[in-house]
N, C-alpha and C positions, 0 to 999 in steps of 0.2 A: 576641447576647452569651455570654461565656464565663463557666462559675463557676469559683471558683478551686479548692480543694481539696476532698478529702475524702468521705468515704462518707455514706451516708442516715443519715436520723435514724432509720432503722429498722435500723438493725446492730443496737442491744442490745436484744435479746427473745429471747423462747421460739423453739424451732425452728420456723420457717417458711419460706416461701420465700427463698433466699439471695438478698441484694441482688447486680446484674449489675456489681461496681466491683472496681477494685483490681487489682495484677498476679492472673494465675492460673496454677497449673500442672497443675490437674486436668485431668478430659475436657474435649471440645468440648460445645457445644449440642447437643441432640437433632436427629437428621436430618428434616428437611422433608418435609412426606405429597407425594404422586405427585402431580404437574400436573394438572388438571383442565383440558384446554385450551378446550374449547366453552365452557363455564360461563365462565371468565375472559375469556373474547374478547367474548361478550356484554356482560359488564358494562363491559369497557371501549368497547365501540361504544355502548353507553347512555349513556356520558360524554361522548359528541360530538352527543347529542340535543339541548342547545340551541343548538346551531351549525346547526339544520335549514337554514338559509337559505343560510350560507355553504357547506355542503355541497353543496346543490342547485346553487349558482353554480360551484362546482368540478367538478361534472359536467357542467353545461352548457357551461362552457369548455373541458372535456376532449372532449367529444363535437365541438366547433367544432374544436378545436385538430387532433385526429387526423383529421375529416373533411378538412380541407384539406391534412393529411400524406399520407393514402391515396389521394388524388388527384393527386401529385405522378408518382409512377411512372406511371400510365395516359396523362399528358400526355406525360411523357419518351419513352415507346414511341412517341407520336404522332409526337414529334421524330425518334426514330431512323427510323420509316418514310419520313418525308419525304426525309432523306438519302438513307437505302439505295436507296429506290424512285427516287429524282431521279436519283442513279449511274446506275440500271440503264436508265432512261428515256432519258438522256441517249447511251446507246452505242446505243438502237434507231434505226432509220430513221423519219425523221420521217414520212414517206408512208404510214407503216402505222400500224393501230390495234393495239391489246394484244390484242384475238382475232385478228387475221391474222397477227402474232408467233407467237401459242400453236399456232394451226392450222398455221404452216409448221413448228415444230418438231417436232408430232406426224408429219406427213407425211415428215421426215425420220427418223423413230424416235426422237426426241428425246425420250421421255416425261417423264422426270425432271426434265430442264429445264424443259418443260411446263408442268407440276405445280407445280415452283417458282414460274413467273412467272403462274399461274393464281392463286395467292393474295396476289397484292399489286394493289396501284392505280398501275398505268402511264399516262405520255402520253408514247410514244414522240418523241423530239429534242427534249424539254424536262430541262433540268436541274434542279438543286435548287431548290425555291420558296423564295429568304432570306427573302420578307416572313412568309410562313405560319410559316417556322421562326422567325423572330425572334419574332412572336407568341407561339408556342407557349413559348417558352425564358421571355420575361417572364409568361407566365400561371403558370408554374412557379416563376418567381423569388416573384411576389406570393402563391402559396401559402403557401411555405415560410416567407416573412417574418409572416404573417397566422398562422401554426400556431405561430411561435416567440414572438410576441407573447401571442398567447391562451395559449400554456403557462407564459409568465412571469407573466402575471396569474394564471393558476392558482396557481401556486407560491406566489404574494403572498397571496390567500385561505386558502390552505391552512395557510400559516404561521399567520396569524391564529387559524384553526380549532383548531388544534393547540396553540400557544402560550397562547391563552385556556383551551383544556380542561386544560391543565397547572396553568395558575393556580390554578383553580377545585379541582384535585386537592390541590395543594399548601394552599391556603387549608382544605380539607376534614381533609388530613392535621394540620394543624395544631391545629384545634379538635377534632379527635378525640384528639390527645395529652391535650390539657386535658380533657377528660372522662374519661380512662381512670383507673382507680382505680390508688391505690399499689402493690397488689399484682402490676399489671402489669409494672411497672418491675422489680418484684423478681425476676421470673421472668425478665426480658428485658436481654440484655447492651447496655449501651449502645451499643458499638459498631455490634453487630449492628440496632438501632434508627437509630441515624445511617445505616447503609449503606441500610436500607430509604426514609428519608426523603430523601435525595440521590440515592446511585448508582441505584436501582431508580425512582426517579421520572425522573431523568436519561435513563434507557435508554429507560424507555417513551416520552418525548418523540422521544428519536432513532429509534426503531425507527417512529414515528407518521410522523413529518416523512420520512424516508427511504422509507418502503414505501407510505402510503396514494396519495400522487399517484402514483407508479408503480405500482403495484396499476392503480389505475382506468385511467391511461392505458395500461397493456398489455392490460388485458380491452377495452378500446373499440379498441385495434389490432386487436387477436384478430378483434372481431367486424366491423371496417371494412375489413378486407385480408381476410378471409374472403368477404365481399360480393363485393370489388372482384374478387377471383380467379374466383367463380362465373362473373360476367359476362365475363372473360376466358376461360377455359377451364373447364368444371364436370370434366374428366376429369383435368386437372391437380391440380386442387383436391382429387379423392378423395386423389392420392398425398401430397399436402402434410398433409393432415388427417389420415394416419397417426401425425403428430407430437404429436397431441392425446392418445391414449391412452398413448401411451410417456412423454409428459411426466408425466401422471397418476400413470401405476404406480412410475416412477424416484422421482418428489416423496414420494409415501407412505411407501416404504419406505424412504427415506432419513430421511424425518421422523419416523418411527416409532422409528430407531434414536437418531436426536440429541436429541431432546425431553429424554429424562431425563436426558440430559449438561447441558443448559442449564438446568435445574432446578438439577443438582449443580452448575452455575457458578457461579449467582448464590449458592447458599445458601454455597458455600466462601468466597464474595467476602465477604459480611457476617461469617463466622466470621473470617477472617484481620483485615478490618477491625477489630473487635471486639477481637481479640488485641493488634494494634499499639496500638490506642486507650488499651487498660488497659494495657500496658507501657510505652506513653509517659509516662502519668500517674503511673504510680507506679515511673517509671526510679529515682529515688532508694534506693528499697525494694529494687528488684532488686541495684542493685549493693552494698549495705548485706550484704545476705545472699548474695551471691556468687552468685547465681541467673542470671548471662548464658547460661552454658553452657546451661542446661534451658531459660530462655526462648528462646534460639535455635534450640534442638531443635524445640520447638514452634512456632515463626515455620516452621520449614523444612519442616517435615511438614505444616502447613497451606497453606503457599507450594505445596508440590507436590502435594497434593491438587488447588488452583486449577488449577495448570499443566495436571495430565492432564485434570481435567474442560473445561478451557478447548480445549486441544490437541483433546481427543476431540470436542468438539462443533461446534468450527470446520472440523476434518479430515471428519467425516463428511458435515455440512451440505454443505461446500466441493464434495464430489462432484457435486452436483447440474449445476452450471455446465458444467463438462467433459463429462458424461454427455451433458447437452442439447446442448451443441453439436458433439458428435459425432453425434448424430442428424439435425441439424439440416444439418449437412453432409452427409450420405449423403441426406437427401431432395432439398439442393440438387443433386449431382452427377445424380439420378435424373430430376429435373426438366429440368435442363439436355439430356439424353440423348434424352428423352420427346420434348421440344419443340423439340429439334432436327430427330427425325423429322416431327413435324408442320409444321416450316417446309419441309424438302424435300418432303412429300407436296403443300404447297401447302394445307393445312387451316388454318394460323395464318400469321400475319404476321409477319416479325422482331421488329418492334416490340412485339408482344402478347407472344412470348415472352421479349424483354427486360424488360417490365414484370412478366411472372409471377416471372421469377426475381427480381426487386427485392422483388416482392410476399411471395415466401418467404421473405426473409430477414426482411421486416419481420414475418412471421407467426412463424417461428420463434424469433427473438430475445425479444419480449416473453413468450412461451411460459418460455424461459431464464431469464430475468429472473425471472417469476413464481416459477418453479423456486429458483432464488438466493435469492431473499427471503425463503425459508422460514427459514433461519437468524437473518434479523434478527428474524421475526414470532414465532419461536419462542422467541428471547432477549426481545424486549420482552413478549408473554404471561407469560414465567417471572416477570419483573419486577413485573410488573403485579399478578399473583396473591400476588405479596409484598406488595404494597401494599395490595391488597385485604383481605388476612388482617388486618393492621392497621387498616383501617378498619372489621374487622368485628369487631373486639376487643370483649368483652364490658364494657360501660359501666357507669362507677358508677351508682347509683340518682338518678334524676331528683328535683330539689329540687321539694316542693311547690307548687302554684297553686291559690290565692293562698297565700304563706309567711308565717309570723306574724315579727314581729320584737319582742324585747324593750323595752319602755318605758326609761324613763331610770333607770340603775341603775349599781353601782359594781363588776356582776362576781360576783356570788356564784353557785357553780357546785356543784351536788349531782349526786352519782352516789345512783341508786337501784336498787341490785338489779342491776348491771351483770355482765355476761358475756361474753365474746368468746373466740374461736380462729380459728388461721390454718386449720386444719384441723379437722373434726368429731372425728378420732379422737384428736386431741391437744389435750386441754383447757389453756387458758391461763387468762385473767382467768373468776373465778366468784365471780358474788354480790358484788360490789364496792358498799358503800356507803357514803358519805362527804359532808361539808358541807366547803367552803371559802368561809368568809366574806370579804365585801370587806375588803382591807387586811392579812389574814392571808397568810402565807407557809407554802407546804403544803411540805415536803422529802420527797422519794421516796427511799429508800435501798434497796441489795439487792445479791447477789452478780449478777455479769453473767449476762443471761438472766432475769432474774429475772421482767421484764413491765415495768420502770418505763418506758421510753420508747414502750411500746406502749401504755399506760395515756394518756399525754398524747397520742399519736396519736389515740386514741379523742376526745378532747375537742376535735381540730382538724376531725375526721369524715375523718380520710385513709381510715379503715376505718369500717364501718357495724356496730352493736351487733348481737350474736347475742338477746341481751334485756335487758332492764331501760332504762332512760333517764338520759340527763344533762340536765338543765335549766340555763338561765342566765338567771339575774335571774326565775326562774320559768317561762320559756319551753324547750319541748322542742327542745334543738338540731338533732332530726331534723325538726323543722317549719320551720327556718330556711332560707333559702338558703345554701351554703355561702360565697360570696362575703359576705355580711351578716356570717356566723359569723366567718369568718378577718379581717376588718378591725376586728373588738374584740380579735383575739388579738395576742400580738406574741412571737415567737420566737427565741430565740440559742442555736444548737447548739454543740456541741462543736468541731464541722470547720466551718470558715469558708466561706461561701458567697459571695463577691464576684464582681462582674462585670465583664465591659469597658464601662471609661468611668473618669470623674475620682472622685477620693475625695468630692468632692461630692454627685455624681450616687448614689454609694452609699451614703451617710447619707439621701440624701433618695429612697430607693428605696420606703420604706414610705409618705412622704408626699410625692408629687410636687409639690403646690401648696406646700411648706416656703417660707418666706420664708430670704431670707439670713442674718437676724440668727437664727430658730429654727433654721437648722444648725450655727450657730456656737456657740449657746448649748447644744445637743444635744453637739457634739464638745467644749466645753470642759468639761461635766458629766461625761463619760465620759473625760477626757483625753485625748482624741484631739487637740484642738487644740496640746496641748504638743508633740508629734512632727510635725504637719502644718507648723508653721511655720520647722521646720527644714528642709524640705524646698523646693528650689530653685522649683518651681511651685505650694506651698501647697496649697490644694483643688482647683486646677487640675492637679495632679497623676495622669496616667494609669495606672491600673493594668494592668502588662505581664500576658501571658501567666500564669495561675495566680496573678497579684496575689505574684508574684517579688519586686517591687522595693519592697516594703516586707516587714517580719520577722512572723512567725508570730503573737508577741502583738498587734503593730500590725494585723494584719488583724482579729485577736477584738475587739479596742478598737473599731475601724470597725463591726463588726457590733453591738456593744452599742450604740453609737450612733444606728446604723439602728432599734432597738428602742426607744430613748429617742425619739426624735425622734415615732415613729409614736403614742406615749402610748395603748397600747390598755387595754383592760378586765380582761383576762385575760393574765397574762406568764408565759411559757415558757422556764428557762432551764436547758439539757443540759448540765450541767458547764461553763458559759460562761467560765470563768477558769483553766479548765486550761492554755492556752498562753501566760498571760501569767508574769511574775517575781512572785516573792514581794510586794516593795514595791508593786508596780501593782496586784496584786490585793486589797492592804489599799485602796487607793484604788478600785479598782474594786468593791470591795464597799460602800464608802460610798455612791458613787455609785448603787448598785443599791439602798441603801436608800430612797434618796430616791425611786428609780423606781418601786419596790414599795407606796410609801405609798398608800392608798387605794385599790389594786386587788389583785385576787386574785393570788397569784405561786404556780406549781409549779416548784421548785427539784428536778432531780434530780443529785443528789451520788454521788462516790466518795470525796472527801475531806471525812470528816464535820467537822473543825474548821471548814469553811466553812457549814456549818446549826445550829451551836449556838443561836443565836438565833430559828429557827425557831419558827412559832406551833404546827405540830402535824409531828411528823415520822411517815411512814408507812412501815413496814419492810416490803419486799415477798419473798416467796419462793414459787417457781412458781405467779407471776400471782395469790397472794392476800396480803391482807394481813394478815402474821402479828402484826405490835404496830403501835401508833400512840400517840403522846402527845409530850409535850416532850422535851427532850434530857436533865434531870434525872430527869424520870420514868422514861424508857427506861432510863437507867442505874442507878436505883436497882431495877428489875424483874429486871436480872440475866439477862436474856433474849437474843434474836437481837440486837437493837441493842446492847447489851452485849459480844456476843463479837465483833461486825463492830469497835466502837470498839476494843476490846482488842489485836485482831490488828491496827489499824493504829498505835495509841500503844503497847502495852506493851511496854518494853526487854527485849531479851533479857538471860538472868542471865547471867552468867560464874561457871561454877561455881567457877572456881579463885579467886574472892574471897572 
């Protein structure tokens, strides 16, 4: 679901971590820490542990597939021997044996020809054995068919393993997000967080999918081909083995330079996503203040950083494959020359040299693939580290087990010597004590940043107290589960928070079990029904992106109806009627009076006219309650409230009158 408009409820508070929302033109997020490749890779591999059987199946299928595959060149070499030696045999006199032919050549002084024939298995006068050749070709075909089928099955099992791992990883991230304290979101840009949850996890999945099977297959191929090459020719194997240290050196040197670039690539991806998301959400504000040019400049700068990091990472890591191909070609030529000399000397058969040449390609190809996979592996691990950084973030304190739960009560809320600050160096709320009786309305007023919203955030346990305690119907809220506490709370914010779905679903969001009649009653009481009836689809109207198909005031009324339907013990209203017109505000205030009856209400107000009837008005300044009393009492006292009230309602005096 997508929320509609606005900033966090924590926007109005004393200096603390700034919310990561809204159009921004300031400096970007701090740079990510340097990549720790091996620890992050181990964490990612541990994520695969629950799929041990699947991984074992992938390994077994890989061994069988590679085993069938590496036998192919050996059989093809045998087929080449049958053809080549059959052609030579057909040209020799049938009355002679192979040894007699060789002796005759040596007697004539043709030792090179004799050496060549001595390495073959000839039957003079007999041509190509087509039956044996057919069996060899059928065997090769069967090997490659079985190898392909097993490789396909391996890919299928691996897909199950990888997607299952990513499924659990996304679940863990979702659960982690719900356990993170509100302060984490204050420090993290929303687009950056979304980039980690979506782009980075998708990149990890893609990297695992593309590299794990290929890596297993490549390693098995290297081992299998190495064994077959040793069986064919140990000397040529030594020549081919030169590729291994060259591969390690080239890959290590390139990886060392490209790793930092991949870290930077995904860091800049997150920053660019955050910038795009924020400016898209606040595009109207950007246009109103004529900041398109500055916004475009910030975007261009971040886009340029991402381009340079991506280009550098891909270019440097891309050096591996052509470098390995060059080395492989040199080895191929060396094997061909040396193998030809062995055939000429009779120490090797032509089919064996052909097989070895195929093996040399099969040997260098997986090494090249392993080298070229370094960029995918590094990219995936860089993304994995960003995801693990989220998963390892400090969580909010756990709920007590067993937790306490208030008995039947109407929502009596008591602050006992409460202190709180976002930073130990900057005191905010200090030693606040107050009692909110059921049915009473507590209004909180004060200058912007006085700590009004922070006070109600403490009631909701969005932040934990530094000292003191808050009780609800006699139970310390720190001893309650957060879910139990928040089920007893209702909140209507100044900024509307609506979700993708129908108006009916948004009203019922706080109580999904509500009946149709209860939903309509809540909508009627809060004057939502009045405008919903005029919509073509009524309560089935689907709220578009940002809920722009209804007005700001109508969005606010829907949030009020949502709180009305939830029927909480404690109601928190943060300038809840600021987006509605004056006439509707009067009607909503009347509805609020009904809603607030028999329950405790906290009202954060800037327009003092809306809280004249409050049972208790708290005047806050720099996190402290500097005055409290009724509207009449505070005006009579002539203190801070009196100054605030006069600042809003005193008419300017025209000196000319």
